[in-house]
MARPA-914560 format. One record per residue: x, y, z negated of N, C-alpha, C, CB in turn. Coordinates in steps of 0.02 Angstrom, whole numbers, plus 50000, padded with zeros to 5 digits. Each point is the difference from the previous one (the first is absolute). Glycine has a CB too. Example, Ala and Ser with C-alpha at 12.3 -4.5 7.8 and 13.67 -1.06 7.14 Angstrom:
MARPA-914560
506604971649610499555005950000500455006050000499054994149938500775011250098500425005949997499615005549963500594996850108
//
This chain:
MARPA-914560
589665430945161500205006649961500605002449990499234997649952500955010150048500625001149980500274999949914499825006350118500704991449877500274999449948500255006449960500184989650055499735012949897500165006449960500404999349937498965004050042501584993949974500454999249952500215007349958500374989450078499855009649868499915006049946500635005650044499654991449852500825007350176500395005150035499645002250061501044995349956498635000850086499715001950063499345005549963500364986550089499425013249851499425004349975500175007049994499594990849937501205008850041500245008449985499815004950037500874996649967498945004650101499755003350046499364998850020500985000950024498644994749969499394998150040499555006549975500104984950005499845017449956499585004849999500045007249992499654991349973500965010550058500215006949999499385003450042501414997849992498475009249989499545004350012499284998249993500845003750064499034991549896499404998149977499715003449935500344989950058499085011849924499775003049950499604995349961500075010150057500034988949886499684994249967499675004449930500974988550049498515009049931499845000949932499794993449963499675011750034500654988249909499764995549942499695002649942500824994150033498635002449973499565002549940500094996549948499205003650062501154997349878500054997049933500804998450014498634994549967501615009350039500884998350009500384999749948500035005350091499784996049841500305002749949500374993949963499125010049996500694982850004500254995249986499684993850026500395006749916500084986350076499724995450012500104998850085499265002149886500244995350138500004997950078500085007350036499134988249992500545016349989499845005750030500725004250016498774999649936501655000450005500695002049990500244996950053500115001449883499944990750118500424996750047499905001050077500044992249908499295007950096499855002450071500295007750032498914992449970500935012549983500225005250009500784999450024499075004249919501354993050043500744999149998500064997150054500274999449892499464995450148500194995950048499905004050065499724989449932499685015050064499905005250061500525004249999498835000350000501525001549946500505004849999500624995750027499485007849898500494986450091500624996350038500065000350072499934992749916499395006850100499875000650086500055005050024499364993650005500715012849952500055006150029499425004949997500744994050066498745002949910499315004249999499945005349951499464990350035500235015049988499805006049944499414995849962500265012750077499794987949864499494995749956499765005049953500584988350006498745013650001499705003149947499744995249933499695008350098500654993749853499934994949943499395003649944501474995350014498065002149979499485003749958499764994649941499565007950110500174995449843499764997049922499875005849966500704989449987499145008249943499855004249967500585001849928498764996150061501764998549954500465001349945500615003150026499554990749936500495015750045500445005350029500295003649948499375001050097501345001749915500225003849954499595007849985501124992750034498895008549906499575005549987500625006750017499014992649891500565012150117500565006750011500335002249944499355004450082500314994749853500345001549942500214994349961499415009950002501104987949987500224993949956500174994850028499405003049931500564995550135500334994350039499754993849982500975005950008498484992349966499774993249984499394998050043500435001449880499564992350114499444996550036499325002749983500704989850002498955010850049499175003949986499664994349966499805008250113500314986049889499674995449968500384995849951499335000550094500465000749836500344996949946500084992850004499615008749936500914989150050500314991949988500314998450066499044995149914500885008850144500374997650065500495004350005499114995650062501455001149978500675004350004500185002750072500464992749903499135003250137500195002150077499495004850033500554988450016499645015250019499645006050029500024998950083500385008649893499314996350159500005000350054500545004350020498904997049998501385007149963500615003450019500564994850005499625011049944500544984750005500444995650001500074994750057499855002749889499434995050131499924996750058500285004350069498954993949933500875012450074500035002850053500874999950007498725007049991501544994749946500775000250008500354993150024499975008949905499714985150065500304994650031499744998950069500184995149890499395007850138499964999550075500465002550047499025000049971501135006849998500525004350035500504996450000499675010149973500664987349962500694996049993499984994150043500165003249881499244994350127500154993950046500075002950081499264991149912500635013850106500035003450062499505001650035500824995650001498525005549969499535003850023499885006849980499654990150012499735012749983499795007249961499464996549946500115010550116500064990349831499505000549949499675006749980500614990849965498645008850040499625006349968499564997049954500015008050098500024995849845499564997649941499415004649990501004995049942498415003650063499335004549990499634996649954499925004650111499844998149832499704997649948499245000450027500965003749906498734991050101499314999450020499524993549971500515006150105499034996049863499334995849971499654997250058499795007749900500384985650121499724998850071499244998049995501194995950043498585004449889499284999349980499585006450029500364993149886500005012850107499785006150008500105002650065500165001349891499134998350149500125001750082500275005950014499114994450027500835012049941500175005750004500854999450000498805004549945501494993050015500774998749984500184996750074499984997349849499774998750158500094995250069500025004450059499334989949954500215012750054499885004050058500555006149995498654996550007501535006549947500395005149989500904995950018498885007249893501194986750094500504996550020500194999950072499704994449907499725001050112499985000550077500055005750051499444992149964500195014450002500185005950041500625002650000499035002249987501394994949963500635002649987500384996750052499875002149877500204991250126500134995050042500055003050077499414991749913499805010750096499805002050067500465005250025498844997249977501245007949966500415007450020500614998750011499405007149936500834987950025500814999250012500244995350054500105002149883499494992050141500264995350039499474999750048500734993949918498595008550080499544999450051499784991850011500575011650054499604983349905499844994350013500374996649949499735001750118499914991249882500184995049926499934993350061499295006849845501304988650137500034994350028499844993749960500745006050065499444994949864500034993549959499575003149939501284993950039498215002549947499675002249920500024991149982498905014150016501374987949905499894994749966499694999749952500704998050036498634998749945499635001149938500204995249949499065004550061501244999249888500204994449940499835002949931501034995250069498435009549938499975001749937499564995249954500215011350046499994987649905499724995049956499945002649924500504991150081499905007749866500065002649943499414995749952500515012250057499294981649959499574995449972500284995949952499475000550094501314997349880500264996149962499615000849943501055000150050499015005149921499805001749928499264999150000500965008649976498694992750075499174998350001499784991949999499885011550078500594984649951499744992950014499954995249942500495001550109499034995849875499904993349950499864994450036499555006149913501244991350103499774992850019499714995249953500825001350072498874994549971499674992849952499365002949969501234993849957498535012450036499545001549971499305000550059500945005749902498424991650077499625000150058499495006450002500144986850002499555015450047499915007550020499505002449957500284999050118499424997049835499525002549941500315001449934499164993550051501645005549952500245001149945500585006150008499644987349967500535013250100500585005050011499585007249985500814992250103499865012349897499795006949987499785003250062500785000749907498545000850103499675001850061500305007450013498854992349978501335010749976500255007650023500754999650039499345005849885500884989950073500834998550040499874996150064500754998249884498874997450126499844997650069499795004050042499804991549961499605013950027499885002550050500505006650028498854994749962501545007149969500665005750028500334994650051500385008749875499764985750099500504997050053499724999550084500444992449888499015007850123499634999650063500105005850017499214992349984500785014549976500075005750022500695002250025499095001549930501434996650032500695000950014500204996550050500195002149901499664991750106500284995550046499724999050060500334995449916499015005350090499644999950064499765006350033499694989949958500025015449996499685004950021500635005050027498884997649917501655002650054500575003250011500364998750065500044999849883499844993150140500164997250065499695003850058500104989149946499205010450032499625001550054499965008250016499344988749971500765015149972500035006150008500645003650032499214998449911501314997650080500615001850028500014997250079500594999949875499044995350143499904998950068499705005250033499954989349979499595010749991499365004950041500315007550023498954994549913501645006950032500165005950025500745000450038499205004249907501164990050090500634998650039499864996850070500614998349890498874997350125500034997650056499885005350052499714989449950499945015550050500115003550060500505004450018499074998549993501485001549959500635002650025500474993950043499945009149890499764984950098500294994550038499704999450074500184994049888499255008650133499704998650060500465003150052498824999549949501294997150102500355001650059500784999649983498995007650042501294988849915500594997849997500024990850017500245011849909500334987150117500024993750014500364996749942499945002250121499784991549866500394994449951499865004149934501104994350084498335008249905499905003049919499734993049977499625014850008500474985249918499774995449955499905002149941500464993050055498935004549916499705000049933500124992949959499095008750050501284992849889500034992849962499635001449937501174995750045498554998549928499574999449951500394994549959498865003950065501464998949865500334996149964499604996449950500875006950024499144985649975499514996949966500414993649954499005003950102500584992849880500334994549963499814992650022500035008449903500274987150125499704994550023499895000250080499494998949881500674995250156499844999850072499334994250012501435003550031498184997149920499504994449996499335003149964501004990249992498325006550031499415001649964499924999149942499664998650076500794998149878499844996049928499885005349955500734989750013498905008249938499815004649948500665001149960498714996049995501405011149978500675000949965499905001849932500555003450100499004993149862500125000149934499735007049946501014992250055498575011349992499695005749958499515003950058501155001849905498244997950086499555002150046500315007150027498974993349940501245011850034500105005750027500615000350028499305004349932501184992650043500694998350029499884997050072500554997449880498954996650119499984995850059499535006550051500014984449929499525019150049499755005450054500525003150033499085002449938501365000050015500415004450028500354997950061500095004049894500314989850083500484996950049499594997050071500824996649887498625000650103499724998150046499765006250047499774989749928499985014650029499615005950045500625003750042498915002949900501714998250077500325002650044500294995750070500165007149892499904987250094499964995050057499495001250043500424992149936498865008050045499505002550053500145005650023499214994949958501095010649994499925007050039500505000350049499565006349906500964989150087500525000150063499594997650061501114997149928498484997850065499724996450042499375005350039500394988249919499235014750041499525004050014500305006850057499424995449867501175006850101500285006750033500234996650062500415007849895499924985650108500294998550060499384998950056501094994649934498405004250052499244999650041499925005850033499414993349921500835013650038499745004850033500645004050036498915000249915501684997050062500645003150035500284996050061500315004449885499394989250125500244995750046500035001850070499644992949926500215013950099500055002550058500395007049995498944993450033501355007749903500415005649999500705000349987499075003449974501214988750031500614999250011500235001049912500075004550151499604995049812500215000149934499734993349950500015013750023500544983049946499984995349981499814999149924500684999050097498834996849876499755000449922500204994249969499015006550018501534991149956500164994349963500045001049926500554996550097499174997649881500144998149919500594997049986498894998249983501365003649959500704995649983500074999349934500635003950090499644989549890499944997949920500774998149994498604994549982501715007949959500694997949985499824994349965500655010749995500034986049974499924994249974499975000649925500534995350099499825001649851500105002349931500525006650010499804987049939499785018550042500385006350018500425001549951499175004450061501494995849926500395001649952500095007549989500494989350023498865013949947499985007849987500375001249939498885001950052501125005349946500215002349924499704997249952500215009450032499104989949974499594998249932500074991949994499035010550011501194985650046500094993749994500654999349973499254997450084501275005649932500554998949969500065002749918500415000350127499225004049854499825001649945499764994849963499865009550042499674987449980499654994949968500384994449978499145003550061501294993849980500594994850001500555002549947499804996950133500395009049864500345003849964500814999250033499064998649890500835001150168500645000850050500075005150044500004989749997500505012850029500095004350065500154997150066500365007249924499554997350131500174997750063500714996450004499265009450042501234993349906500724996050017499994994049962500735010150018498814986949936500144995649962499334996450004500945005849932498654995150110499284996349984499984993450011499445009150028501004986650011500084993049981500024996849937500455001450085499865003149860499994997149944499354997149969500905007149993498614996150025499344998049975499804991650024499645014250007500714982850040499874994550013500394994549959499675005350105500764997549858500364994749956499604998749915501275004750075498114997949925499644999349952499694993949986499935010250017499874987649919499764994549982499164999550031500955000349889498844994650131499264999550036499815005350048499634994849900500935004550140500055004450067499464998250048501255000849990498484994449997499404997250050499405002449982500494990150020499385014449930499365000249948499815006850012500364991749902499045010050118499565006050012499825002049927499504996350123500535010049873499665003449928499064997950013501145013649984498574986849964499254998350011499595004550058500044996649868500235009150142499555005750023500415001750067499515005349874501024992150142500425003150054500404994250034500115011549935500184989350127500444996550039500705003149985499104997250090501095000649855500735002449988500524993749984499485011749948500384983850069500504993849985500785002150030498914990150014501525010649946500835001350033500094996650061500565000649890499334991850113500074998250054499645002150069500324992849919499095011350064499835001050060500325008050010498874990750000501275012249947500375007350012500644998650039499595005549886500764987750117500614999950036499775000150074500694993549906498705006750115499885000350070499675005650024500004989049997500255017349949499615005850006500505004150059499395000049860500395005750146500175003550059500135007749986499314991450065501155011549961500075007049978499465005250034501284997049985498335009249993499695002450050500375002450067499295002349906501194996850091500315000750076499874996450051500745003049952499124991350025499784994550044499335001950043500544991649911498925009850047499365002250049500235006450030499004994849929501445009950043500155005750038500274996450075500325008749882500004987750113500334996750069499654997250038500824998149958498654999650010499484996350037499495005550041500074989849903499805017150059499765005150038500495002650048499265002449912501324998150086500415002150046499984995250069500705005249898499244988050092500034995450053499315002150036500754989749937498635010650020499505001250036499995006850046499524992849910500475013050059500155006050032500474999150046499715005849913500824991750092500454999150067499794996450060500795000249924498704994250047499834995350048499465002750060500264991249900500085008650167499525003950051499264997150019501125003550050498904989649922499404994550009499624999649930500694992350092499495013649875499634999149935499154999549998501065006649961498704996150090499234999950013499864993850007499875009950053500474984149963499724993349991499964998549928500464996250108499745006349851499934997849932499475002949967501084998249998498605008050024499535005749967499514996149987500255010650055499434990649888499384995949965500224996149954499364999450089501144997549915500134994049958500565001949930499794991950126500225003549844500365000749924500694994350009498645002749914501925000350067500654998350008500524998549939499695006350097500654988949908500465000649925500655001650010499404991849947500945009350007500665002150018500524995350010499705008749947500234985050033500234993450008499944997750079499644997649871499735002750151499964998650060500265004950064499124993849938500775011750037500405005050054500735000149996499085007449996501184991749944500774998449988500174995750053500025000749877499714993250133500154994050046500025002450066499454991949929499955013050091499825002250070500565005450016498654997949988501505006949971500365005850022500645000049971499025006250015501214987649955500744999949967500345003949960500054996150076499475008749880500205004849959500084996149923499395010250082501084992649876500074997249927499885004049943500754993850046499315003649890500075004149963500505001849968499204997850005500865007749950500615003549991500614994949996499355009649941500544984350021500584996249997500074994750056499945002349879499814999150169500134996050076499554994050003501285003050009498304994749933499614994350008499165001550030500864994949896498885000850115499305000750026499384995549944500655000950142499345003049806499484997949954499304996850039500535009849917499414984950064499234995950022499724998149957500254996150082499235009649877499584997049957499504996050020500265008149947499364992350114499514994950024500254992449988499635008850090501094990849940500164994549987500204995949935500145004150098499975000649855500204998649942499184998849970501345007349997498404996750003499094999049966499854993750019499445011750017500554986450047499694993850028500184994749962499995003950106500944996149878500344994949992499834997249926500865004650090499055002849875499954997149926499175000149974501345005249971498354997950057499125000149978499594997150054500065011049935500264987550119499434995750044499745003850061499564994549894500235003350167499875003650053499375004949982500524990350078499555014149978499295003849996500085002750071499805004049862499624999550171499815001950055500165007550012499184990849993501185011150053500245006450011499435002850054501384996949972498655009150047499645002350066500394998150047499485009249963500244986250085500274997650057499485000150055500794993349934499395005750129499654999950073499234997549980501194996450080498654998949889499414998349988499655005449948500374987850029499865015049928499745003649951499805007950038500764992249899499715008750134499775005350052499575000650049500795000949978499094992450048499574999850049499265000449973500874993650066499045007849889499405001949964499665006849987500454991149959500225012650055500095007149992499745003950067501044997549918499224999150126499875003550066500084995350054500385010749959499204991550111499535004249995499264999449959500675001550101499225004349876499445000449942499365001750036500795004349904498574996650072499385000650037500025008350024499284989449924501015014750022500035007250031500394999550065499965006049885500754991850117500444999450039499494997550079501094997349885498544998250107499674997950069499405004550015500334987849983499325014749964499485005550006500095005550026499704996449923500895006150053500355007850010500654999850023499415004749911500804991950141500814999550008500275006550030499974987150020499715018249987500365005850013499895005449938499864997450133499965000349818500065004349944500595003049984499244994049964501285002650037500665002249984500574996650051499575001549870
//
């Protein structure tokens, strides 16, 4: 497998057209900027946009906007294009894709990263006690939006070589994730990547799920009261190995965190790999792909959340060859091998 160090990635995706759905902040912003580093034209979509009058974020309490992300993409070496889109509204997504088709005729890379569920998740509460309305909203925001976007975007990818759809998830295993709705979202997008891979397997379009480790997003930095410049100061606190009652936020674990650019560079490595079809239908981790392709985080390190978590909390099974052997071929593949 070819190594894709950060310097080699600079021009790896020139002439490629990418859509990052949910590019306002966090992993989505990191992915968009990394694609810009690789020379791609990147459509940065989301709901947090500068208003025409007042120049304020469209959503109270959040400072990041898609316009800022697009500027960062351009500054990194690509071309960033901001488009305000609610990906739960089919008509808005259809209009977005029509615009991409009109300007570029095709799409090479689709990243489904729409989430927005942090404030809706109640970790540690059983399903009969959680807020049902919030949970159902989470499914709409983070599963329905991905399906809607893929539905309209995939036709723009047909006929292209080495196209790729990426589903951003949390975790490279089938374990329970601490909240029934959060669990459904993160497992569902892994399954979505697999299902799409079955229908795209003869189209030269890969469909892959990808997880970051302990993501050092804007909200996580705020939680620890630090910035990207001094984030390691959080590790000096007392009881550094202790989590809060309802979330994994031990400062010791935070020391193994990764910037959003790390998962972005993982996306670039996958999108630039001519053999990526061999990975289609599976879920991968940033730390595993960093070992394989050779990219690093912004500080030159290769954070390995998986190794840290197993060392501290115990071994757990990830999605491996045995796990995938239960997925394909399936009965439908055997009965109707020519469906797709």
